N, C-alpha and C positions, 0 to 999 in steps of 0.2 A: 565253326561250336570250339570250345575251347575243352586241350586233353586234360584226363584227368592223372593228377600230379597227388599219389600218396609218395609223402617224406617220415623220415628219421623225427624221431617225436624231439617238440624243441620243448629246453626248460620255460621259453617266453610266455607262452599262451598261457596259466596260468595267473598273468597279470594281465594281458589283451584282456581275459577273460573279464577280471574288477574293472577291471580300465569302462567297460563296456556295463558292465554291474551298478557301476557307480552313478553313470552318465543316463540312463532306462530308471535310477533309481530316483535320480532327478528330476528328471522327465516327468514321470507317473507316480510321484509319491505313494499318499495314502492307496493306492488303486492295487498295488505291487499285496502281491499271497509271499510269492517264494519268484528270485530268479538261478536258472539252476544252469550252470554248464553242461552240458550233455551228448554227444557225437562223441567222437573217436579223440578229439585232440585233451578232454576232461580225463583220459584213463592215464596217468604218468608210465612213460615210458611210451608207450602205445604209434606207431604211425599213423598217421593222417590225413588228409587233405590238408592246405593250409585254412583251416577257415576251421573260424571260433564258431560254434554251435550254441543254442542259448536259448529256452525255456522257459516266457516268464508270463506265471501264476496271475490271472487276475484274483480281484476281491472275487467277484460274483461274472455268473454270463450278463449279468444284468449292467456292469461297467465296459465290458469287450468293443460297442462301438464308440466308448471314449477315449481310452486305450489306444485300437486303431488308429481314429484324427490320428492325436498324438506323435503318433510315432510316422505316422504317416508325414505328418508336417517339418522332423529332422528330419534328418538327411540321411538315408533310409527307401530305399527300391523297394513297394511294396507291390506283391506277388500274389495275393487275395488269397483266397481259403489252399491248404495245402492239405486239405483235406481232415476229415474228422471236426469239423470248430477248427484250427489250427491252421491261423492266418501269419503269410513268412514274410517278413521283411532280408535285406539284405542289403549289405556297404565292403563296399573294394577297400585296401588300403596297401598299403606297399607291402608287397608279398606275402600280405592275411585278408582277412575278409572275414567278413561277420554274418552268420546266417540267420535270424534272430525270432524268434515262433511266438507271439500271443494267444495264448490260451485260457477257458476258466477253467476251475479250481479241482474239479470231476470230470477231465478229458482221459479216455481211457490211450490215447499216442502219446501223453506225455507219461503217464502214468510206466508205460510199455517202456520208455527211451531211457526211465531212470532207474527199472531194473535190468535194462541190458547192459549200461554204465558200468552200476554197485555190481555186476557179477564178474564185468569183467576185473575192477577195480581189486576184485576178491580171489580171481583164478588167471595167476597170473598166463598162466602154459595156457588156455582157451584164449583173449588174448592176444598169446604171442600167435596161434594157429587164426583166427583173426586178420591181424593182420599182416599174412600170408598169405591169407586168400586175399586182400588186396589190391594189395602190390601188383597177385598175378590178375585179377579183374583190369586194373588201370594200365597192364601191358595190353594184353589181350582185347582189352574194346576199344584203342582205337578211337580215342575220340564220342564214343558208345555209351551216353550218358544211364541208358535203358539193360544196356547190356551189361555195364558193371555196377544197377542198382541190385537187378535184378536175381545177378548172378550171384549177390550177398543174404539176399534173401530167406535161401534156409540155414542157416546157421545162425540167423538171425533169429529164427524161428524157433528154431532147434535151443538156443541158448533162455532165451524169456521161456520155455517150458522147463531146461534145468534151474532158473533163476525161480520158476514161482515154487515148482516142485520141494529146494533148501530153502527159500523164506517162509513156505507157509509151515511151513512142519519148524523150524525156528523160533 
């Protein structure tokens, strides 16, 4: 199992996202509703694992099988349903990788990921606390991904609660 590596923010991450977004746009064309940079690499200044997380939302649940087949046929590793009807794919490159999720337009996990991202983008102190937590967990996890991921759950849930309160009242 790979070590968990959390690194300082890299200003090239938005460019890497733009590259993968362009590739997916060409690959899936009019099946795509949106391509969103999510995860820690999408928050300027935030420390992260060097993996670009991408949510690809298709125009309807009906086109998901076609979209899944198209991405599987491209240079991605298919990991199946990641839960909540989100299909996961990965691709590694020199020093970084991509994690791509395909989902339909009303996907709750996608909505939550956008809320979390936007809240961290708008609240630098919360993003700083998240970076500190991730670095601590990565150091303590000793390659235990369940420990690392599970250790973030309470923080993520609290941030989502704060985001829902803030954006609902706005």
